C-alpha positions as CSV (number, residue, x, y, z in Angstrom):
1,M,110.9,102.2,119.2
2,Q,109.8,105.6,119.6
3,F,107.7,107.5,117.1
4,N,109.8,110.7,117.0
5,T,107.6,112.9,114.5
6,P,105.9,115.7,116.8
7,I,102.2,115.5,116.8
8,L,99.2,117.9,117.3
9,I,95.9,116.8,118.8
10,V,93.3,119.3,119.1
11,T,90.6,119.0,122.1
12,Y,88.0,120.7,123.4
13,K,85.5,118.6,126.0
14,R,85.0,115.0,124.3
15,L,86.5,112.7,126.4
16,D,85.9,109.1,124.7
17,T,86.9,110.0,121.3
18,T,89.8,112.0,122.5
19,F,91.0,108.6,124.0
20,E,90.6,106.4,121.4
21,V,93.1,109.1,119.3
22,L,95.5,109.0,122.3
23,K,95.5,104.9,122.4
24,T,96.9,104.9,118.8
25,L,99.9,107.1,119.9
26,K,100.4,105.1,122.7
27,N,100.6,102.2,120.1
28,I,103.5,104.1,118.3
29,Q,105.0,105.3,121.4
30,A,105.0,109.0,120.3
31,K,108.0,111.2,121.4
32,K,106.6,114.7,121.3
33,I,102.8,115.4,121.8
34,Y,101.3,118.8,121.9
35,I,97.7,118.9,123.1
36,S,95.4,122.3,122.2
37,S,92.8,122.6,124.6
38,N,89.8,125.5,123.7
39,H,88.5,127.2,126.4
40,W,84.7,126.4,128.1
41,K,82.0,128.4,126.0
42,D,80.2,128.5,130.3
43,D,80.4,127.1,133.5
44,A,78.3,124.0,132.8
45,E,81.4,122.6,130.3
46,K,83.9,124.2,133.0
47,A,84.5,120.8,134.5
48,T,84.7,118.6,131.8
49,V,87.1,120.8,129.9
50,L,89.4,120.6,133.0
51,L,88.6,116.7,133.4
52,L,89.7,116.1,130.0
53,R,92.8,118.1,130.5
54,E,93.7,116.2,133.7
55,R,92.9,112.9,132.2
56,I,95.0,113.3,129.5
57,K,98.1,114.1,131.6
58,N,97.8,111.1,133.5
59,Y,97.0,109.0,130.5
60,I,100.3,109.4,128.9
61,D,102.7,107.1,130.9
62,W,105.5,106.6,128.6
63,E,108.5,108.5,127.8
64,C,107.1,111.8,125.8
65,Q,107.5,115.3,125.8
66,L,103.9,116.6,126.7
67,N,103.2,120.0,125.7
68,F,99.5,121.8,126.3
69,I,98.4,124.7,124.1
70,I,96.0,126.2,126.6
71,H,93.4,128.7,125.0
72,T,92.7,131.4,128.2
73,E,89.0,132.3,126.5
74,H,86.8,130.4,124.1
75,L,87.6,130.8,120.6
76,K,85.4,129.9,117.3
77,V,86.7,126.7,115.6
78,K,88.4,128.7,112.5
79,D,90.3,130.7,115.8
80,S,91.0,127.6,117.9
81,F,92.4,125.2,115.3
82,S,94.4,128.2,113.4
83,S,96.1,129.6,116.3
84,A,96.9,125.7,117.5
85,I,98.7,125.3,114.2
86,N,100.3,128.3,114.7
87,I,101.7,127.7,117.9
88,F,102.7,124.0,116.7
89,F,104.9,125.6,113.8
90,E,106.4,127.9,115.7
91,K,107.6,125.4,117.9
92,E,108.4,122.3,114.9
93,E,109.6,122.0,111.3
94,K,107.2,119.6,110.6
95,G,104.3,117.7,112.1
96,I,100.9,115.7,112.3
97,I,97.9,117.2,113.3
98,L,94.7,115.0,114.2
99,E,91.5,116.2,115.6
100,D,89.9,114.7,118.9
101,D,87.8,112.2,117.0
102,I,90.0,111.1,113.9
103,V,91.4,107.7,114.6
104,P,94.5,106.7,112.0
105,N,95.8,103.2,112.2
106,Q,99.4,102.8,112.5
107,S,100.4,102.8,108.6
108,F,99.5,106.4,108.5
109,F,102.0,107.7,110.8
110,F,105.0,106.2,108.8
111,F,103.4,107.0,105.6
112,C,103.6,110.8,107.3
113,Q,107.1,110.1,108.4
114,E,108.3,108.9,105.2
115,M,106.3,111.6,103.1
116,L,107.7,114.8,105.4
117,E,111.2,113.6,104.8
118,K,110.6,112.8,101.1
119,Y,109.3,116.1,100.3
120,K,110.2,118.1,102.9
121,D,112.0,120.7,100.7
122,N,109.6,120.6,97.7
123,S,107.7,124.0,97.9
124,Q,105.2,122.7,95.7
125,I,104.2,119.9,97.8
126,F,102.0,121.6,100.8
127,M,100.5,118.6,103.1
128,I,100.0,115.3,103.5
129,S,96.8,113.5,104.0
130,G,95.9,110.4,105.6
131,W,92.2,109.9,104.3
132,S,91.2,108.5,101.0
133,A,87.8,108.5,99.6
134,L,88.7,106.2,96.1
135,D,87.0,103.0,97.6
136,F,83.5,105.3,96.9
137,H,84.6,104.9,93.0
138,Q,86.5,101.2,93.1
139,D,87.1,101.4,89.1
140,I,88.7,104.6,89.5
141,K,90.8,103.5,92.4
142,N,92.4,100.5,90.3
143,T,93.5,102.8,87.9
144,L,96.3,104.3,90.4
145,K,99.3,101.8,90.4
146,E,101.5,104.1,93.1
147,D,100.5,104.1,96.8
148,Y,99.3,107.7,96.3
149,F,99.1,111.0,93.9
150,F,99.1,114.8,93.9
151,S,96.1,116.3,94.2
152,Q,94.6,120.0,94.9
153,Y,92.3,118.5,97.4
154,C,93.7,118.4,100.6
155,H,91.8,116.1,103.2
156,I,92.3,117.1,106.8
157,W,90.9,113.9,108.6
158,G,94.7,113.1,109.9
159,W,97.4,115.2,107.8
160,A,100.8,116.5,108.1
161,T,102.8,119.1,106.8
162,W,105.9,121.5,107.3
163,A,106.1,125.0,108.7
164,R,107.6,126.1,105.7
165,A,103.9,125.4,104.0
166,W,101.8,126.5,107.2
167,K,103.6,130.1,107.0
168,M,101.6,130.4,103.7
169,Y,98.4,129.8,105.1
170,E,95.7,132.6,104.7
171,K,93.0,132.6,107.2
172,E,91.7,135.9,105.8
173,F,91.4,136.3,102.0
174,E,93.8,139.3,101.0
175,N,92.2,138.9,97.1
176,F,89.2,137.0,97.3
177,E,87.7,137.4,93.6
178,E,91.3,138.1,92.0
179,D,92.8,135.0,93.4
180,F,89.9,132.7,92.7
181,N,90.1,133.9,89.2
182,Q,93.2,132.7,88.7
183,F,92.4,128.8,90.1
184,E,92.1,125.8,87.5
185,F,89.0,123.6,88.2
186,N,87.8,120.2,86.0
187,S,84.3,121.8,85.2
188,K,82.4,124.5,85.6
189,E,80.2,122.8,88.1
190,E,83.2,122.4,90.1
191,K,84.5,126.0,89.7
192,T,80.7,127.1,90.8
193,T,80.6,124.8,93.8
194,W,84.1,126.1,95.1
195,Y,83.3,129.4,94.3
196,K,80.0,129.1,96.7
197,I,82.2,127.6,99.4
198,F,84.7,130.2,99.4
199,K,82.6,133.0,99.5
200,A,80.3,131.7,101.9
201,Y,83.6,131.7,104.0
202,N,84.8,135.2,103.1
203,E,81.6,136.3,104.3
204,D,82.0,134.9,107.9
205,K,79.0,132.3,107.3
206,I,81.2,129.3,107.9
207,D,83.0,128.7,110.7
208,T,85.8,126.6,109.9
209,W,90.0,126.9,109.3
210,D,90.0,124.4,106.7
211,H,88.5,126.3,103.5
212,P,91.3,128.9,103.7
213,W,93.8,126.3,103.9
214,T,92.4,124.6,100.7
215,F,92.3,128.6,99.2
216,T,96.2,128.8,100.5
217,I,97.1,125.7,98.7
218,R,95.2,126.7,95.3
219,K,96.6,130.2,95.3
220,H,100.4,128.8,95.6
221,N,100.0,126.3,92.7
222,G,100.7,123.7,95.6
223,F,99.8,119.8,95.8
224,S,98.7,117.5,98.5
225,I,99.4,113.8,98.7
226,Y,96.8,111.9,98.2
227,P,96.8,108.3,99.7
228,K,95.0,105.7,97.4
229,N,94.0,103.8,100.3
230,N,92.6,105.2,103.4
231,M,94.0,105.1,106.8
232,I,91.7,107.3,108.9
233,K,88.5,106.4,110.7
234,N,86.5,109.2,111.9
235,I,84.3,108.3,114.8
236,G,82.8,112.0,115.4
237,F,79.6,111.1,113.5
238,N,76.0,110.9,114.6
239,R,77.1,113.1,117.9
240,D,75.3,116.3,119.3
241,D,79.1,117.9,120.3
242,A,80.7,117.6,116.7
243,T,81.1,120.6,115.0
244,N,80.5,119.5,111.1
245,T,79.4,115.4,111.7
246,K,75.9,115.9,113.5
247,S,74.2,113.6,111.2
248,W,74.9,109.8,109.4
249,S,77.5,109.9,107.0
250,K,78.8,107.2,104.4
251,Y,82.1,108.2,105.5
252,E,82.1,106.5,108.8
253,E,81.8,103.1,107.5
254,M,85.1,103.5,105.6
255,H,87.4,101.1,105.6
256,T,91.4,101.5,106.6
257,Y,94.2,99.4,105.1
258,D,97.6,98.9,105.9
259,L,100.4,100.2,103.7
260,P,103.4,98.2,102.3
261,L,106.5,98.8,103.9
262,H,108.2,99.8,100.6
263,L,106.1,102.4,99.1
264,S,105.5,102.9,94.8
265,H,106.0,106.3,94.6
266,P,104.3,108.7,91.1
267,Q,107.2,109.0,88.5
268,E,106.6,112.6,88.4
269,I,105.1,115.6,90.6
270,K,102.1,116.2,88.5
271,R,98.5,116.6,89.6
272,N,96.3,113.6,88.5
273,Q,93.1,115.7,87.0
274,I,91.3,112.2,86.5
275,L,91.5,111.7,90.2
276,D,90.6,114.8,91.5
277,M,87.4,115.1,89.0
278,H,86.0,111.7,90.8
279,N,87.2,113.3,94.0
280,F,85.0,116.5,93.8
281,I,82.3,114.0,92.9
282,I,82.7,112.0,96.0
283,T,83.2,114.8,98.5
284,T,82.3,118.0,97.3
285,K,79.4,117.9,94.6
286,E,76.5,119.2,96.0
287,T,73.4,116.6,96.6
288,P,70.6,117.2,94.0
289,K,67.7,118.5,95.6
290,W,65.3,116.2,93.9
291,L,67.4,113.4,95.4
292,I,67.1,115.0,99.0
293,L,63.8,115.3,98.5
294,I,62.8,111.5,97.3
295,N,65.1,110.1,100.1
296,K,63.1,111.9,102.7
297,I,59.8,110.2,101.6
298,Y,61.8,106.8,101.4
299,R,63.0,107.3,105.1
300,I,59.7,108.2,106.1
301,I,58.3,104.6,104.3
302,F,61.6,102.4,105.0
303,G,63.3,104.1,108.2
304,K,66.5,104.1,105.8
305,N,68.4,105.9,102.9
306,L,68.4,105.0,99.3
307,R,71.5,103.5,98.1
308,K,71.6,106.0,95.1
309,F,71.8,108.5,98.1
310,K,74.7,107.2,100.5
311,E,76.7,108.0,97.2
312,Y,76.1,111.6,97.7
313,M,75.6,112.0,101.3
314,R,78.5,113.3,103.3
């Protein structure tokens, strides 16, 4: 039986990780796949990029509609990702988006498929995440009785959405200060942290596509579906060819879970503020400078990170 929900994979030049992702699509016999391929920066990269495209074509040996989105010039991350997703949703009403180092388990695909159908007509719901950080706060995780909750946080290591939500995407902020002042936060620290992030993006100091997606969701008082149990492995850490994950991270050691066949759903569509507060602490809160300094000394002496530092390190 084939998996019918369309899937987009955003690629560049990493052969090894890309094929780990493709293996998961082969396991579910994905029926419709889009491959976005960025252009090479220079002649040194050309052969690798072209080889990856050709090997992908040869790898897909099951019944599948394979579509390539080929960029004719090299695009920075913000433009490469957002333009690929734009094209994807010009052709599809809903779909799953993966990067070339994001390896989902099988539960992820069927979780997304069910959520895409269940909430397709609910304009409050902007996306579905497959990644969860709740394992880092087990006590808090155990308070959640359902299999997912509604959040302001949109984790994009394996996610899904609808064309009706993506059309709201605001790659360039129209009224940054005015819009930001309308956003709700759980604490002054959270507000300050996100102001710095959004401001840096707005001033073109960060090359990414997901911060404006987060901004868009907050602007429209939207929610993402955040799973209780993680279903994603990010295999792109500790690599020179990574975009934002060149060093060690606690996230590379995360466990993945198989979800039950019959999911437990929240009784109402309402943001879980407590879980969002802890999610901020786990994934976004800045590491204290004193802890960075102490950990640096500790690493010189013992060759490893402090346990406390691992709680913060992303």
